[in-house]
MMTF fields as JSON, N, C-alpha, C and O atoms, coordinates in Angstrom:
{
  "mmtfVersion": "1.0.0",
  "mmtfProducer": "UNKNOWN",
  "numBonds": 431,
  "numAtoms": 432,
  "numGroups": 108,
  "numChains": 1,
  "numModels": 1,
  "chainsPerModel": [1],
  "groupsPerChain": [108],
  "chainIdList": ["A"],
  "bondAtomList": [4, 2, 8, 6, 12, 10, 16, 14, 20, 18, 24, 22, 28, 26, 32, 30, 36, 34, 40, 38, 44, 42, 48, 46, 52, 50, 56, 54, 60, 58, 64, 62, 68, 66, 72, 70, 76, 74, 80, 78, 84, 82, 88, 86, 92, 90, 96, 94, 100, 98, 104, 102, 108, 106, 112, 110, 116, 114, 120, 118, 124, 122, 128, 126, 132, 130, 136, 134, 140, 138, 144, 142, 148, 146, 152, 150, 156, 154, 160, 158, 164, 162, 168, 166, 172, 170, 176, 174, 180, 178, 184, 182, 188, 186, 192, 190, 196, 194, 200, 198, 204, 202, 208, 206, 212, 210, 216, 214, 220, 218, 224, 222, 228, 226, 232, 230, 236, 234, 240, 238, 244, 242, 248, 246, 252, 250, 256, 254, 260, 258, 264, 262, 268, 266, 272, 270, 276, 274, 280, 278, 284, 282, 288, 286, 292, 290, 296, 294, 300, 298, 304, 302, 308, 306, 312, 310, 316, 314, 320, 318, 324, 322, 328, 326, 332, 330, 336, 334, 340, 338, 344, 342, 348, 346, 352, 350, 356, 354, 360, 358, 364, 362, 368, 366, 372, 370, 376, 374, 380, 378, 384, 382, 388, 386, 392, 390, 396, 394, 400, 398, 404, 402, 408, 406, 412, 410, 416, 414, 420, 418, 424, 422, 428, 426],
  "bondOrderList": [1, 1, 1, 1, 1, 1, 1, 1, 1, 1, 1, 1, 1, 1, 1, 1, 1, 1, 1, 1, 1, 1, 1, 1, 1, 1, 1, 1, 1, 1, 1, 1, 1, 1, 1, 1, 1, 1, 1, 1, 1, 1, 1, 1, 1, 1, 1, 1, 1, 1, 1, 1, 1, 1, 1, 1, 1, 1, 1, 1, 1, 1, 1, 1, 1, 1, 1, 1, 1, 1, 1, 1, 1, 1, 1, 1, 1, 1, 1, 1, 1, 1, 1, 1, 1, 1, 1, 1, 1, 1, 1, 1, 1, 1, 1, 1, 1, 1, 1, 1, 1, 1, 1, 1, 1, 1, 1],
  "groupList": [{"groupName": "MET", "atomNameList": ["N", "CA", "C", "O"], "elementList": ["N", "C", "C", "O"], "formalChargeList": [0, 0, 0, 0], "bondAtomList": [1, 0, 2, 1, 3, 2], "bondOrderList": [1, 1, 2], "singleLetterCode": "M", "chemCompType": "L-PEPTIDE LINKING"}, {"groupName": "ASN", "atomNameList": ["N", "CA", "C", "O"], "elementList": ["N", "C", "C", "O"], "formalChargeList": [0, 0, 0, 0], "bondAtomList": [1, 0, 2, 1, 3, 2], "bondOrderList": [1, 1, 2], "singleLetterCode": "N", "chemCompType": "L-PEPTIDE LINKING"}, {"groupName": "GLN", "atomNameList": ["N", "CA", "C", "O"], "elementList": ["N", "C", "C", "O"], "formalChargeList": [0, 0, 0, 0], "bondAtomList": [1, 0, 2, 1, 3, 2], "bondOrderList": [1, 1, 2], "singleLetterCode": "Q", "chemCompType": "L-PEPTIDE LINKING"}, {"groupName": "ARG", "atomNameList": ["N", "CA", "C", "O"], "elementList": ["N", "C", "C", "O"], "formalChargeList": [0, 0, 0, 0], "bondAtomList": [1, 0, 2, 1, 3, 2], "bondOrderList": [1, 1, 2], "singleLetterCode": "R", "chemCompType": "L-PEPTIDE LINKING"}, {"groupName": "LYS", "atomNameList": ["N", "CA", "C", "O"], "elementList": ["N", "C", "C", "O"], "formalChargeList": [0, 0, 0, 0], "bondAtomList": [1, 0, 2, 1, 3, 2], "bondOrderList": [1, 1, 2], "singleLetterCode": "K", "chemCompType": "L-PEPTIDE LINKING"}, {"groupName": "PHE", "atomNameList": ["N", "CA", "C", "O"], "elementList": ["N", "C", "C", "O"], "formalChargeList": [0, 0, 0, 0], "bondAtomList": [1, 0, 2, 1, 3, 2], "bondOrderList": [1, 1, 2], "singleLetterCode": "F", "chemCompType": "L-PEPTIDE LINKING"}, {"groupName": "SER", "atomNameList": ["N", "CA", "C", "O"], "elementList": ["N", "C", "C", "O"], "formalChargeList": [0, 0, 0, 0], "bondAtomList": [1, 0, 2, 1, 3, 2], "bondOrderList": [1, 1, 2], "singleLetterCode": "S", "chemCompType": "L-PEPTIDE LINKING"}, {"groupName": "VAL", "atomNameList": ["N", "CA", "C", "O"], "elementList": ["N", "C", "C", "O"], "formalChargeList": [0, 0, 0, 0], "bondAtomList": [1, 0, 2, 1, 3, 2], "bondOrderList": [1, 1, 2], "singleLetterCode": "V", "chemCompType": "L-PEPTIDE LINKING"}, {"groupName": "LEU", "atomNameList": ["N", "CA", "C", "O"], "elementList": ["N", "C", "C", "O"], "formalChargeList": [0, 0, 0, 0], "bondAtomList": [1, 0, 2, 1, 3, 2], "bondOrderList": [1, 1, 2], "singleLetterCode": "L", "chemCompType": "L-PEPTIDE LINKING"}, {"groupName": "ILE", "atomNameList": ["N", "CA", "C", "O"], "elementList": ["N", "C", "C", "O"], "formalChargeList": [0, 0, 0, 0], "bondAtomList": [1, 0, 2, 1, 3, 2], "bondOrderList": [1, 1, 2], "singleLetterCode": "I", "chemCompType": "L-PEPTIDE LINKING"}, {"groupName": "ALA", "atomNameList": ["N", "CA", "C", "O"], "elementList": ["N", "C", "C", "O"], "formalChargeList": [0, 0, 0, 0], "bondAtomList": [1, 0, 2, 1, 3, 2], "bondOrderList": [1, 1, 2], "singleLetterCode": "A", "chemCompType": "L-PEPTIDE LINKING"}, {"groupName": "GLY", "atomNameList": ["N", "CA", "C", "O"], "elementList": ["N", "C", "C", "O"], "formalChargeList": [0, 0, 0, 0], "bondAtomList": [1, 0, 2, 1, 3, 2], "bondOrderList": [1, 1, 2], "singleLetterCode": "G", "chemCompType": "PEPTIDE LINKING"}, {"groupName": "PRO", "atomNameList": ["N", "CA", "C", "O"], "elementList": ["N", "C", "C", "O"], "formalChargeList": [0, 0, 0, 0], "bondAtomList": [1, 0, 2, 1, 3, 2], "bondOrderList": [1, 1, 2], "singleLetterCode": "P", "chemCompType": "L-PEPTIDE LINKING"}, {"groupName": "CYS", "atomNameList": ["N", "CA", "C", "O"], "elementList": ["N", "C", "C", "O"], "formalChargeList": [0, 0, 0, 0], "bondAtomList": [1, 0, 2, 1, 3, 2], "bondOrderList": [1, 1, 2], "singleLetterCode": "C", "chemCompType": "L-PEPTIDE LINKING"}, {"groupName": "HIS", "atomNameList": ["N", "CA", "C", "O"], "elementList": ["N", "C", "C", "O"], "formalChargeList": [0, 0, 0, 0], "bondAtomList": [1, 0, 2, 1, 3, 2], "bondOrderList": [1, 1, 2], "singleLetterCode": "H", "chemCompType": "L-PEPTIDE LINKING"}, {"groupName": "ASP", "atomNameList": ["N", "CA", "C", "O"], "elementList": ["N", "C", "C", "O"], "formalChargeList": [0, 0, 0, 0], "bondAtomList": [1, 0, 2, 1, 3, 2], "bondOrderList": [1, 1, 2], "singleLetterCode": "D", "chemCompType": "L-PEPTIDE LINKING"}, {"groupName": "THR", "atomNameList": ["N", "CA", "C", "O"], "elementList": ["N", "C", "C", "O"], "formalChargeList": [0, 0, 0, 0], "bondAtomList": [1, 0, 2, 1, 3, 2], "bondOrderList": [1, 1, 2], "singleLetterCode": "T", "chemCompType": "L-PEPTIDE LINKING"}, {"groupName": "TYR", "atomNameList": ["N", "CA", "C", "O"], "elementList": ["N", "C", "C", "O"], "formalChargeList": [0, 0, 0, 0], "bondAtomList": [1, 0, 2, 1, 3, 2], "bondOrderList": [1, 1, 2], "singleLetterCode": "Y", "chemCompType": "L-PEPTIDE LINKING"}, {"groupName": "GLU", "atomNameList": ["N", "CA", "C", "O"], "elementList": ["N", "C", "C", "O"], "formalChargeList": [0, 0, 0, 0], "bondAtomList": [1, 0, 2, 1, 3, 2], "bondOrderList": [1, 1, 2], "singleLetterCode": "E", "chemCompType": "L-PEPTIDE LINKING"}],
  "groupTypeList": [0, 1, 2, 3, 4, 5, 5, 6, 7, 8, 9, 10, 11, 8, 8, 8, 10, 10, 11, 6, 11, 8, 10, 2, 10, 10, 12, 1, 10, 10, 8, 1, 10, 4, 5, 11, 7, 13, 5, 6, 13, 14, 11, 10, 15, 11, 14, 10, 9, 8, 12, 16, 17, 12, 1, 8, 10, 11, 2, 1, 4, 15, 17, 8, 7, 2, 16, 8, 3, 18, 5, 3, 15, 11, 16, 3, 12, 1, 10, 9, 0, 11, 10, 0, 10, 4, 12, 8, 6, 1, 6, 15, 9, 15, 2, 9, 10, 0, 17, 5, 10, 1, 9, 4, 12, 11, 16, 4],
  "groupIdList": [1, 2, 3, 4, 5, 6, 7, 8, 9, 10, 11, 12, 13, 14, 15, 16, 17, 18, 19, 20, 21, 22, 23, 24, 25, 26, 27, 28, 29, 30, 31, 32, 33, 34, 35, 36, 37, 38, 39, 40, 41, 42, 43, 44, 45, 46, 47, 48, 49, 50, 51, 52, 53, 54, 55, 56, 57, 58, 59, 60, 61, 62, 63, 64, 65, 66, 67, 68, 69, 70, 71, 72, 73, 74, 75, 76, 77, 78, 79, 80, 81, 82, 83, 84, 85, 86, 87, 88, 89, 90, 91, 92, 93, 94, 95, 96, 97, 98, 99, 100, 101, 102, 103, 104, 105, 106, 107, 108],
  "secStructList": [7, 7, 2, 2, 2, 2, 2, 2, 2, 2, 2, 2, 2, 2, 2, 2, 2, 2, 2, 2, 2, 2, 2, 2, 2, 2, 2, 2, 2, 2, 2, 2, 2, 2, 2, 2, 2, 2, 2, 2, 2, 2, 7, 6, 6, 1, 7, 7, 1, 1, 6, 6, 1, 7, 7, 7, 6, 6, 7, 7, 2, 2, 2, 2, 2, 2, 2, 2, 2, 2, 2, 2, 2, 6, 1, 1, 7, 7, 2, 2, 2, 2, 2, 2, 2, 6, 6, 7, 7, 2, 2, 2, 2, 2, 2, 2, 2, 2, 2, 2, 2, 6, 1, 7, 6, 6, 7, 7],
  "xCoordList": [1.101, 1.517, 0.792, -0.425, 1.562, 0.902, 0.132, 0.328, -0.736, -1.638, -0.873, -1.24, 0.161, 0.926, 1.596, 1.555, 2.213, 2.869, 1.826, 2.069, 0.667, -0.403, -0.814, -0.945, -1.02, -1.438, -0.332, -0.623, 0.917, 2.03, 2.053, 2.246, 1.851, 1.82, 0.603, 0.695, -0.532, -1.759, -1.594, -1.963, -1.054, -0.855, 0.147, -0.06, 1.215, 2.202, 1.552, 1.802, 0.73, 0.031, -0.923, -0.999, -1.653, -2.585, -1.839, -2.267, -0.732, 0.063, 0.631, 0.654, 1.081, 1.61, 0.51, 0.742, -0.67, -1.79, -2.196, -2.462, -2.246, -2.607, -1.558, -1.888, -0.305, 0.785, 0.764, 1.016, 0.468, 0.443, -0.747, -0.668, -1.844, -2.991, -2.653, -3.048, -1.926, -1.516, -0.529, -0.581, 0.363, 1.346, 0.665, 1.115, -0.415, -1.127, -1.934, -2.095, -2.443, -3.242, -2.364, -2.79, -1.155, -0.276, 0.048, 0.014, 0.365, 0.652, -0.52, -0.304, -1.753, -2.903, -2.96, -3.178, -2.767, -2.765, -1.574, -1.69, -0.437, 0.758, 0.569, 0.959, -0.022, -0.288, -1.223, -1.003, -2.267, -3.215, -2.555, -2.812, -1.713, -1.016, -0.027, 0.114, 0.645, 1.698, 1.156, 1.677, 0.121, -0.356, -1.81, -2.446, -2.337, -3.709, -3.954, -5.054, -2.922, -3.062, -3.301, -4.038, -2.698, -2.934, -4.385, -5.059, -4.848, -6.194, -7.255, -8.367, -6.921, -7.917, -8.335, -9.448, -7.493, -7.861, -8.092, -9.038, -7.211, -7.266, -8.083, -8.281, -8.559, -9.374, -8.549, -7.607, -8.898, -8.198, -8.406, -7.605, -9.49, -9.768, -9.226, -9.474, -8.475, -7.868, -8.802, -8.428, -10.02, -10.996, -11.104, -11.523, -10.724, -10.626, -11.96, -13.026, -11.88, -13.09, -13.698, -14.878, -12.903, -13.367, -12.951, -11.908, -13.749, -13.409, -12.131, -11.568, -11.67, -10.445, -9.187, -8.093, -9.318, -8.181, -8.125, -9.171, -6.937, -6.869, -7.19, -6.847, -7.851, -8.036, -6.715, -6.099, -6.283, -5.002, -5.169, -4.185, -6.377, -6.618, -6.175, -6.618, -5.296, -4.847, -3.844, -3.463, -3.419, -2.43, -1.103, -0.794, -0.352, 0.933, 1.885, 2.091, 2.463, 3.338, 4.527, 4.851, 5.176, 6.36, 6.011, 6.793, 4.854, 4.401, 4.192, 4.616, 3.537, 3.305, 4.623, 4.785, 5.556, 6.865, 7.552, 8.017, 7.607, 8.281, 7.61, 8.288, 6.299, 5.569, 5.762, 6.004, 5.658, 5.854, 7.274, 7.48, 8.239, 9.63, 9.828, 10.551, 9.201, 9.304, 8.626, 9.147, 7.477, 6.833, 7.747, 7.953, 8.29, 9.148, 10.397, 10.801, 11.016, 12.277, 12.089, 13.063, 10.837, 10.561, 10.704, 10.539, 11.005, 11.129, 9.762, 9.653, 8.737, 7.35, 6.65, 6.091, 6.681, 6.167, 4.651, 3.876, 4.264, 2.861, 2.865, 3.41, 2.269, 2.327, 1.766, 2.344, 0.658, 0.035, 0.813, 1.213, 1.028, 1.694, 3.169, 3.725, 3.795, 5.181, 5.309, 6.207, 4.399, 4.418, 4.087, 4.66, 3.161, 2.781, 3.912, 4.129, 4.62, 5.654, 6.999, 7.838, 7.216, 8.524, 9.07, 10.242, 8.266, 8.826, 8.949, 9.463, 8.493, 8.491, 9.874, 10.573, 10.246, 11.48, 11.191, 10.034, 12.238, 12.041, 11.232, 10.394, 11.483, 10.751, 9.271, 8.405, 8.979, 7.595, 6.897, 5.776, 7.565, 6.989, 6.731, 5.675, 7.672, 7.471, 6.266, 5.473, 6.143, 5.073, 3.696, 2.774, 3.552, 2.242, 1.91, 0.748, 2.919, 2.685, 2.208, 1.287, 2.821, 2.412, 0.993, 0.201, 0.676, -0.667, -1.722, -2.661, -1.568, -2.555, -2.552, -3.61, -1.391, -1.289, -2.027, -2.531, -2.088, -2.72, -4.223, -4.859, -4.808, -6.264, -6.843, -6.361, -7.87, -8.505, -9.232, -9.973, -9.049, -9.675, -11.185, -11.112, -12.078, -13.502, -14.163, -15.39, -13.383, -14.005, -14.067, -13.094, -15.198, -15.354, -15.964, -16.177],
  "yCoordList": [-24.921, -23.7, -23.635, -23.806, -23.385, -23.305, -21.986, -21.051, -21.941, -20.799, -19.502, -18.452, -19.563, -18.353, -17.782, -16.575, -18.658, -18.208, -17.656, -16.651, -18.313, -17.85, -16.426, -15.579, -16.156, -14.82, -13.788, -12.628, -14.189, -13.281, -12.871, -11.702, -13.863, -13.589, -12.743, -11.813, -13.064, -12.307, -10.849, -9.947, -10.609, -9.235, -8.49, -7.318, -9.148, -8.512, -8.124, -7.04, -9.003, -8.709, -7.537, -6.682, -7.496, -6.381, -5.057, -4.031, -5.087, -3.863, -3.406, -2.211, -4.351, -4.023, -3.426, -2.444, -4.012, -3.502, -2.111, -1.233, -1.907, -0.585, 0.441, 1.567, 0.061, 0.975, 1.339, 2.491, 0.382, 0.686, 1.576, 2.401, 1.421, 2.303, 3.729, 4.67, 3.895, 5.231, 5.813, 7.006, 4.991, 5.475, 5.922, 6.868, 5.249, 5.632, 6.904, 7.694, 7.121, 8.315, 9.559, 10.648, 9.409, 10.56, 11.307, 12.537, 10.615, 11.372, 12.233, 13.323, 11.775, 12.577, 13.88, 14.949, 13.791, 14.992, 15.876, 17.1, 15.242, 16.004, 16.667, 17.82, 15.953, 16.541, 17.729, 18.768, 17.574, 18.667, 19.883, 21.012, 19.666, 20.785, 21.441, 22.664, 20.627, 21.127, 21.669, 22.653, 21.043, 21.376, 21.839, 21.801, 22.273, 22.762, 23.892, 24.03, 24.705, 25.803, 25.26, 25.873, 24.128, 23.487, 23.02, 23.203, 22.406, 21.853, 22.95, 22.703, 24.159, 25.23, 25.617, 26.11, 25.414, 25.707, 24.443, 24.362, 23.459, 22.247, 21.134, 20.079, 21.361, 20.383, 19.25, 18.777, 18.816, 17.686, 16.417, 15.486, 16.383, 15.229, 15.424, 14.605, 16.528, 16.782, 17.406, 17.589, 17.738, 18.373, 19.839, 20.162, 20.716, 22.145, 22.739, 22.272, 23.776, 24.413, 25.381, 25.718, 25.826, 26.708, 26.12, 25.473, 26.335, 25.766, 26.339, 25.737, 27.479, 28.072, 27.441, 27.66, 26.666, 25.976, 24.553, 23.937, 24.021, 22.647, 21.587, 21.728, 20.535, 19.347, 18.591, 18.417, 18.147, 17.442, 15.951, 15.212, 15.504, 14.082, 13.24, 13.452, 12.281, 11.354, 11.92, 11.247, 13.147, 13.752, 12.98, 12.434, 12.941, 12.244, 12.855, 14.068, 12.01, 12.482, 13.262, 14.336, 12.733, 13.4, 14.77, 15.714, 14.875, 16.158, 17.158, 18.31, 16.709, 17.597, 18.045, 19.216, 17.121, 17.454, 18.51, 19.534, 18.25, 19.185, 20.561, 21.586, 20.576, 21.841, 22.623, 23.829, 21.955, 22.648, 23.183, 24.283, 22.408, 22.889, 24.088, 25.019, 24.083, 25.222, 26.463, 27.571, 26.287, 27.414, 27.946, 29.153, 27.035, 27.413, 28.145, 29.142, 27.645, 28.203, 29.403, 30.058, 29.696, 30.844, 30.595, 31.524, 29.366, 29.086, 28.938, 28.967, 28.782, 28.812, 29.899, 29.623, 31.128, 32.24, 32.182, 32.003, 32.334, 32.454, 33.082, 32.51, 34.235, 34.972, 34.172, 34.167, 33.508, 32.763, 31.495, 31.276, 30.662, 29.386, 29.568, 28.764, 30.586, 30.869, 31.119, 30.593, 31.927, 32.224, 30.986, 30.784, 30.158, 28.951, 27.916, 27.237, 27.807, 26.775, 27.205, 26.356, 28.492, 29.016, 28.329, 27.951, 28.155, 27.549, 26.028, 25.444, 25.369, 23.906, 23.331, 23.793, 22.32, 21.577, 20.538, 20.294, 19.932, 18.843, 17.71, 17.101, 17.433, 16.383, 16.75, 15.898, 18.0, 18.459, 18.274, 17.769, 18.683, 18.585, 17.133, 16.815, 16.252, 14.825, 14.289, 13.51, 14.714, 14.225, 14.677, 13.866, 15.946, 16.432, 15.9, 15.627, 15.754, 15.201, 13.754, 13.356, 12.977, 11.582, 11.519, 10.666, 12.417, 12.454, 12.635, 11.845, 13.676, 13.941, 12.867, 12.516, 12.349, 11.318, 10.039, 9.313, 9.768, 8.535, 8.629, 7.639, 9.78, 9.928, 9.571, 10.031, 8.755, 8.398, 9.611, 10.259, 9.94, 11.149, 11.073, 9.844, 11.221, 11.067, 10.78, 10.818, 10.487, 10.222, 11.523, 12.273, 11.763, 12.998, 12.7, 13.611],
  "zCoordList": [17.549, 18.218, 19.559, 19.629, 20.629, 21.922, 22.053, 21.277, 23.044, 23.209, 23.468, 22.94, 24.256, 24.571, 23.324, 23.086, 22.531, 21.303, 20.328, 19.659, 20.25, 19.375, 19.729, 18.845, 21.023, 21.439, 21.226, 20.935, 21.365, 21.093, 19.621, 19.287, 18.752, 17.315, 16.967, 16.165, 17.568, 17.328, 17.746, 16.994, 18.919, 19.413, 18.537, 18.222, 18.145, 17.263, 15.934, 15.407, 15.406, 14.148, 14.288, 13.405, 15.399, 15.631, 15.783, 15.254, 16.501, 16.653, 15.314, 15.017, 14.519, 13.2, 12.317, 11.613, 12.354, 11.559, 12.025, 11.204, 13.329, 13.852, 13.481, 13.107, 13.583, 13.227, 11.759, 11.406, 10.896, 9.467, 9.138, 8.228, 9.863, 9.66, 10.041, 9.353, 11.131, 11.538, 10.551, 10.249, 10.048, 9.081, 7.8, 7.153, 7.431, 6.219, 6.439, 5.509, 7.649, 7.91, 8.003, 7.618, 8.505, 8.701, 7.416, 7.416, 6.309, 5.088, 4.636, 4.106, 4.831, 4.435, 5.229, 4.658, 6.533, 7.369, 7.003, 6.944, 6.761, 6.394, 5.034, 4.847, 4.088, 2.769, 2.886, 2.264, 3.686, 3.843, 4.468, 4.049, 5.459, 6.101, 5.143, 5.122, 4.361, 3.48, 2.167, 1.643, 1.632, 0.3, 0.268, -0.785, 1.398, 1.45, 0.464, -0.071, 0.222, -0.735, -2.141, -2.913, -2.491, -3.798, -3.886, -4.901, -2.782, -2.752, -2.831, -3.298, -2.376, -2.372, -3.781, -3.965, -4.774, -6.17, -6.994, -7.777, -6.805, -7.632, -6.983, -7.586, -5.757, -5.042, -4.472, -5.108, -3.28, -2.659, -3.472, -3.396, -4.254, -5.105, -6.517, -7.402, -6.726, -8.031, -9.042, -10.201, -8.623, -9.5, -9.1, -7.989, -10.012, -9.744, -9.314, -9.717, -8.489, -7.984, -9.0, -8.904, -9.966, -11.037, -12.382, -12.476, -13.418, -14.722, -15.338, -16.252, -14.858, -15.406, -14.818, -15.339, -13.748, -13.139, -13.679, -13.887, -13.908, -14.435, -13.379, -12.206, -13.827, -12.996, -12.999, -14.05, -11.841, -11.745, -11.457, -11.467, -11.206, -10.925, -12.112, -13.241, -11.84, -12.865, -13.855, -14.813, -13.626, -14.528, -14.407, -13.348, -15.46, -15.474, -14.443, -14.424, -13.591, -12.517, -13.063, -12.555, -14.089, -14.633, -15.209, -15.093, -15.821, -16.351, -15.211, -15.302, -14.138, -12.995, -12.369, -12.027, -12.22, -11.65, -12.521, -12.022, -13.803, -14.715, -14.678, -14.602, -14.731, -14.755, -13.458, -13.495, -12.323, -11.047, -10.901, -10.39, -11.346, -11.284, -12.198, -11.843, -13.362, -14.272, -13.675, -13.804, -13.027, -12.342, -11.245, -11.125, -10.45, -9.328, -9.797, -9.197, -10.881, -11.357, -12.282, -12.653, -12.659, -13.505, -14.994, -15.784, -15.403, -16.836, -17.497, -18.723, -16.695, -17.186, -16.374, -15.313, -16.871, -16.082, -15.866, -16.806, -14.629, -14.251, -12.859, -11.915, -12.738, -11.474, -10.305, -9.219, -10.521, -9.423, -9.111, -7.968, -10.117, -9.872, -9.521, -8.773, -10.036, -9.671, -8.179, -7.521, -7.654, -6.218, -5.383, -4.313, -5.875, -5.138, -5.123, -4.12, -6.235, -6.368, -5.798, -5.495, -5.648, -5.217, -3.953, -3.936, -2.904, -1.678, -1.707, -0.753, -2.773, -2.798, -3.103, -4.004, -2.334, -2.611, -3.69, -4.03, -4.22, -5.191, -4.569, -5.234, -3.306, -2.606, -2.474, -2.67, -2.147, -2.061, -3.404, -3.468, -4.464, -5.806, -6.172, -6.719, -5.882, -6.151, -5.38, -5.909, -4.13, -3.265, -3.768, -3.852, -4.097, -4.538, -5.935, -6.236, -6.777, -8.115, -8.019, -8.732, -7.154, -6.954, -6.401, -6.803, -5.487, -4.905, -5.999, -6.093, -6.827, -7.864, -8.95, -9.473, -9.29, -10.328, -9.92, -10.776, -8.631, -8.151, -7.987, -7.626, -8.239, -8.165, -9.53, -10.565, -9.512, -10.788, -11.341, -10.602, -12.612, -13.171, -13.205, -13.171, -13.23, -13.296, -11.971, -11.887, -10.904, -9.606, -8.815, -8.739, -8.248, -7.472, -6.143, -5.343]
}
């Protein structure tokens, strides 16, 4: 490979790596902006701030999705969680459920 082609490939690789780093950082900022209210009780690390709130770290994604949809739709009545879940779309619920499901339970 000649030197010019090598540097072209190197620069393309660096740009790709930098772009993927930015793409990975954006969801965290977006999650915090969108779901900061969830984190205020359940913790950004999935460990609740009070013992009366459930820890969500490592919880089953499908369970979280079902539960949030039930809170949102009123089939699982809870004054606090009903109000929190009401504005969430199915996509929002999938996103926050995946976030908490991917946290290892015991890590703080």
